[in-house]
C-alpha positions in Angstrom: 78.7 232.1 170.7 80.2 229.3 168.7 83.3 229.8 166.6 82.7 230.1 162.9 84.6 227.9 160.4 87.2 229.8 158.4 86.2 230.1 154.8 88.4 228.4 152.3 91.2 230.6 150.9 91.7 232.5 154.2 94.0 231.6 157.1 92.6 231.6 160.6 94.8 234.7 161.4 93.8 236.8 158.5 91.1 239.4 158.9 87.9 239.1 156.8 87.4 241.6 154.0 83.8 242.1 155.1 81.5 241.7 158.1 78.0 240.7 159.0 76.8 243.2 161.6 73.8 243.2 163.9 71.4 245.9 162.7 70.9 247.1 166.3 73.8 248.3 168.5 74.5 246.7 171.8 74.2 249.2 174.6 77.1 249.0 177.1 80.5 250.2 177.8 83.2 248.8 175.5 86.5 250.5 175.0 89.0 249.5 172.4 91.1 251.0 169.6 88.0 251.8 167.6 86.3 253.8 170.4 85.3 257.4 169.6 83.1 260.0 171.4 80.8 262.9 170.6 78.0 264.8 172.2 74.3 264.6 171.6 72.0 267.5 170.8 71.3 267.6 174.6 75.1 267.9 175.3 75.3 264.3 176.6 78.6 262.5 175.9 78.1 259.3 173.8 80.6 256.6 172.9 80.8 254.2 170.0 83.0 251.2 169.5 83.2 248.3 167.1 83.9 244.6 167.6 84.7 242.7 164.5 84.1 238.9 164.0 84.6 236.6 161.1 81.3 235.8 159.3 79.0 234.0 160.0 79.7 235.3 163.6 77.9 238.7 163.7 80.0 241.8 164.5 78.6 244.5 166.7 78.4 248.2 167.1 78.6 249.2 170.8 77.1 252.5 172.0 76.9 253.9 175.5 75.9 257.2 177.0 77.2 257.5 180.6 75.3 260.8 181.3 72.0 259.7 179.7 69.6 256.9 179.1 69.6 254.8 175.9 66.1 253.3 176.3 66.2 251.7 172.9 69.2 250.2 171.1 70.6 252.5 168.4 69.7 251.4 164.9 72.3 251.1 162.1 71.0 252.9 159.0 73.8 252.4 156.5 77.3 251.1 156.2 80.0 251.8 153.5 83.7 251.2 153.8 84.7 252.2 157.4 81.6 254.5 157.9 78.5 253.6 159.9 75.5 255.8 159.9 73.2 255.2 163.0 70.6 257.0 165.0 70.1 256.9 168.8 67.4 258.2 171.1 68.9 259.5 174.4 66.2 259.9 177.0 63.3 258.1 178.6 60.4 260.4 177.8 59.3 258.5 174.7 58.5 254.7 174.8 58.6 254.6 171.0 60.6 257.6 169.8 60.1 258.9 166.3 62.7 259.9 163.8 62.7 263.5 164.7 63.4 262.6 168.4 66.6 260.7 167.5 70.1 262.0 167.0 72.0 261.0 163.9 75.7 260.1 163.9 78.5 259.1 161.5 81.0 256.7 163.1 84.3 255.8 161.5 85.4 252.4 162.7 89.0 252.6 161.6 91.2 251.8 164.6 93.9 254.1 163.2 91.5 257.1 163.1 88.2 256.4 164.9 85.8 259.2 165.0 82.2 259.9 165.9 80.2 263.0 164.7 76.8 264.3 165.4 75.0 265.2 162.2 72.6 268.2 161.7 69.1 266.9 162.3 67.2 266.3 159.0 64.2 268.5 159.4 61.1 268.1 157.2 59.8 265.0 155.4 62.4 262.4 156.3 61.1 259.7 158.5 61.8 256.2 157.1 64.9 254.5 158.4 65.4 252.6 155.2 65.4 255.7 153.0 68.9 256.9 154.0 72.4 255.9 153.2 76.0 257.1 153.1 78.5 257.2 150.3 82.3 257.8 151.0 84.0 260.5 149.0 87.7 259.8 149.0 89.6 259.3 152.2 87.9 261.8 154.4 84.6 263.0 153.2 81.2 261.5 152.6 77.6 262.3 151.5 74.5 261.2 153.4 71.5 260.8 151.1 67.8 260.1 151.4 65.3 259.5 148.6 61.8 260.5 149.8 58.6 260.2 147.8 57.1 263.6 146.9 54.4 264.9 149.2 51.6 263.7 146.8 53.3 260.2 146.4 53.2 260.7 142.6 54.8 257.7 140.9 58.5 258.3 139.9 58.6 261.7 141.7 61.0 262.0 144.6 62.8 264.5 146.8 66.6 263.9 147.0 68.0 265.1 150.3 71.8 265.4 150.7 74.2 266.2 153.5 77.7 267.1 152.6 80.3 266.3 155.2 82.3 269.4 154.3 79.4 271.9 154.7 77.3 270.0 157.2 74.2 271.4 155.5 71.1 269.5 154.3 70.0 270.4 150.7 66.9 269.2 148.8 66.1 268.7 145.1 63.0 267.5 143.4 63.8 264.7 140.9 61.8 262.6 138.4 62.9 259.1 137.4 64.2 259.7 133.9 64.3 256.0 133.0 61.6 254.3 135.1 61.5 250.5 135.3 59.0 248.7 133.1 55.6 247.7 134.4 55.0 244.3 136.1 54.7 241.6 133.4 51.6 240.2 135.1 48.3 241.7 136.2 48.5 242.8 139.8 45.6 242.1 142.2 43.7 245.2 143.3 44.7 244.7 147.0 48.3 244.7 145.9 48.2 247.8 143.7 50.6 249.7 145.9 53.3 247.7 144.2 52.6 249.5 141.0 51.8 252.9 142.4 54.4 253.5 145.1 58.1 252.9 145.6 58.7 251.9 149.3 62.4 251.7 150.0 63.3 248.7 152.1 67.0 248.7 151.6 69.9 250.9 150.5 72.9 249.7 148.6 76.0 251.5 147.5 78.8 250.9 145.0 81.4 253.5 144.0 79.6 256.8 144.1 76.2 255.3 143.2 73.4 254.7 145.7 70.4 252.5 145.1 67.2 252.7 147.0 65.6 249.2 146.7 61.9 248.4 147.0 62.6 244.7 147.4 59.2 243.8 145.9 59.4 246.2 143.0 62.7 247.6 141.9 65.7 249.8 142.6 66.1 253.6 141.9 69.8 254.4 141.3 71.5 257.8 141.5 75.2 258.7 140.9 75.7 261.0 143.8 79.3 261.9 142.8 78.5 262.9 139.3 77.9 266.5 138.2 74.1 266.0 137.6 71.9 263.9 139.8 69.6 261.7 137.7 67.4 258.8 138.7 66.9 255.6 136.8 64.9 252.5 137.7 65.8 248.8 137.5 63.1 246.2 138.2 63.7 243.2 140.5 62.6 239.6 139.8 58.9 239.2 140.3 58.0 238.2 143.9 57.4 234.4 144.0 53.9 234.8 145.5 52.8 236.9 142.5 53.7 234.1 140.2 51.2 231.9 141.9 48.1 234.2 142.0 45.9 235.9 139.5 44.1 239.2 139.7 40.9 237.4 140.5 42.2 235.1 143.2 44.9 236.2 145.7 43.0 235.2 148.9 45.6 232.6 150.0 48.8 234.4 149.0 50.2 237.4 150.9 53.4 239.3 150.6 55.3 239.4 153.9 57.8 242.1 154.9 60.2 242.2 152.0 63.4 242.4 154.1 62.3 239.2 155.8 62.5 237.1 152.6 64.5 239.1 150.0 68.1 240.5 149.9 70.2 242.4 147.4 73.9 243.3 146.9 76.3 244.6 144.3 79.2 242.1 143.9 82.0 242.1 141.3 80.1 244.2 138.8 76.8 242.4 139.1 73.6 243.1 141.0 72.8 240.0 143.0 69.4 239.1 144.3 68.2 236.4 146.7 64.7 235.2 147.7 63.2 232.8 150.2 59.9 231.0 149.6 58.2 229.0 152.3 55.6 226.3 152.8 54.1 227.1 156.2 51.3 225.2 157.9 49.1 226.9 160.5 48.6 224.6 163.5 45.0 225.3 164.5 42.9 228.5 164.2 43.4 230.9 167.1 46.3 229.0 168.7 49.3 231.2 169.7 52.7 230.1 170.9 53.3 230.9 174.5 57.0 231.9 173.9 56.5 234.1 170.9 52.9 235.3 171.1 52.6 234.5 167.3 50.2 232.0 165.8 51.4 228.4 166.1 52.8 227.2 162.8 55.2 224.7 161.3 57.7 225.1 158.4 57.3 222.1 156.1 59.8 223.3 153.5 61.6 226.3 152.1 63.4 227.2 148.9 66.2 229.7 148.2 66.7 231.2 144.8 69.5 233.6 143.5 69.7 235.8 140.4 72.2 238.1 138.8 72.1 241.2 136.6 75.0 242.8 134.7 73.1 245.2 132.5 71.1 247.2 135.1 68.6 248.4 132.5 64.8 248.8 132.8 64.1 245.3 131.6 63.1 242.2 133.5 65.0 240.2 130.9 68.4 241.3 132.3 67.9 239.0 135.3 69.3 235.5 135.1 68.4 232.8 137.6 71.6 231.4 139.0 70.5 228.7 141.4 67.4 227.3 143.2 67.9 225.0 146.2 65.3 223.3 148.3 66.0 222.8 152.0 65.8 219.1 151.7 68.6 219.1 149.0 71.1 221.0 151.3 73.7 218.8 153.1 74.1 219.5 156.8 77.1 218.3 158.8 77.5 218.2 162.6 75.8 221.3 164.1 76.0 220.2 167.7 78.7 222.7 168.6 76.4 225.6 167.6 73.4 224.2 169.5 71.2 224.2 166.4 68.5 221.7 167.3 68.4 219.5 164.3 67.5 215.8 164.6 70.1 213.3 163.3 69.2 211.2 160.3 66.8 208.4 161.1 68.6 205.1 160.6 65.8 202.9 161.6 65.6 203.6 165.3 62.2 202.0 165.6 59.6 203.2 168.1 62.2 205.1 170.2 63.1 207.3 167.2 59.4 207.8 166.5 58.8 209.2 169.9 61.4 212.0 169.4 60.4 215.0 167.4 62.1 215.0 164.1 63.4 218.4 163.0 65.2 218.8 159.7 66.7 221.8 158.0 63.4 222.3 156.1 61.5 222.6 159.4 63.5 225.7 160.6 62.0 229.2 160.0 64.5 231.0 157.8 64.8 234.7 157.2 67.1 237.7 156.4 69.0 236.4 153.4 72.4 238.1 152.7 75.1 237.4 150.2 78.7 236.8 151.4 81.0 239.5 150.1 84.4 237.7 150.3 86.4 236.7 147.3 86.5 233.2 148.9 82.7 233.3 149.0 82.7 232.5 145.2 81.2 235.7 143.7 78.1 235.5 145.9 77.8 231.7 146.1 77.5 231.8 149.9 74.2 233.1 151.3 73.7 233.8 155.0 70.4 233.0 156.6 68.9 233.5 160.0 67.3 230.3 161.4 64.8 229.9 164.2 63.0 226.9 165.6 59.8 229.0 165.9 58.7 232.0 163.9 60.0 235.2 165.6 61.6 233.3 168.5 64.3 235.5 170.2 66.9 232.7 169.9 68.4 232.3 166.4 71.4 231.0 164.4 73.2 232.2 161.4 73.8 229.7 158.6 76.3 230.0 155.8 74.8 228.1 152.8 77.1 227.2 150.0 74.7 227.4 147.0 77.2 226.0 144.5 78.0 222.9 146.6 74.6 222.5 148.1 75.7 222.4 151.7 75.7 224.3 155.0 79.2 225.6 155.2 79.0 226.8 158.9 76.6 227.5 161.7 76.9 229.9 164.7 74.5 231.1 167.4 73.7 234.7 166.5 74.3 235.9 170.0 72.2 237.9 172.4 69.7 240.4 171.2 69.8 243.9 172.7 68.1 243.9 176.2 64.3 244.1 176.1 64.4 244.0 172.3 62.1 241.5 170.6 63.1 240.6 167.0 61.2 242.6 164.5 60.0 241.3 161.2 62.9 243.0 159.6 66.4 242.4 158.5 68.5 241.4 161.5 71.9 242.2 160.0 73.8 244.5 157.7 76.6 243.5 155.4 79.6 245.7 154.5 83.1 245.5 153.3 84.2 247.6 156.3 86.9 245.2 157.4 89.3 245.8 154.5 89.5 249.5 155.6 90.3 248.6 159.2 93.2 246.1 158.8 
């Protein structure tokens, strides 16, 4: 893995105040000052350790079970301060284990007091990995929370499930969104009416004692988990770019991809920040599939990245302010040779010889998984981290730090090996967290 450039304002020896973490743990024996151990429901000993790197180099959670089989890499579900909530399936019986077949753990990655704890299994209607998060309570305790649609999927009706670290007991409470977000300001095509009828959580964010369950195509449902009374309120998100280009009578050529692939959200310095990628993708022949990836052959002609901010957090779309829009062709790229990113050098009139070489610019890379940098030196969210691939869903990828303010690629690194036998899902590949400032 290449070495990342040190962001301005930080010395090379200082530890970063946040980390970019692979969403899937690496399975293997790693022992360091963050290592902790616990037992699974089947009484198998399991270890967890953390290796921290300076962004854009991804950090990693390492998990191993000497007495059992980790057939699938454990999945990080939520991160807050020095806490990591993850689940793991220990065994080989199920090829694709379901939620109820996995064990849930809270891991504290503080080298001064590392710990790993098996959580009581959440029985009942609790099966989406993106529905659950963790909120620290002081120095020792925490609350694990999940917001689940009610059994009839009635709009704005949810079941809030809570686990208190002191009691280690799951409780449930039916709640209604007291202040729901406003309706979409455009007519929604019939085939996309799930956007108006259902809240499908794709990401969970936390700040202070508040947790937000984000449907990245629709809006966020917030709840103050540390307050005396749990109440839900909705905040809309900027309208998905494809919806701005279609009408209710013609949406045949515009589709909504997995939201986590193109949209990201964070709470930074008192503002809700939002980022979206938009693409111009050309299909290369009907029915042609790439031999390496198995996906249809395609080419990226261009892409655009847009950021917004919101200080008010009300139910109005008007609270959102567009901060910056950058086209790939307007972003300056320096020397990426050390990272191995296969970009063609600028054409300075190389004639026929240059014409014979495939030209690949930044706009021709497939970008995904946008995340805001969370350092003070990242300029209040001015640095956006992207995953780049030469081909759609190719297992080899790079992480780019894009300086939105100065319109340049700040640094590039190879994202490192994927977990063994793990093909990249159409899903967010990383989590971001201010975990490092608690582990200095």
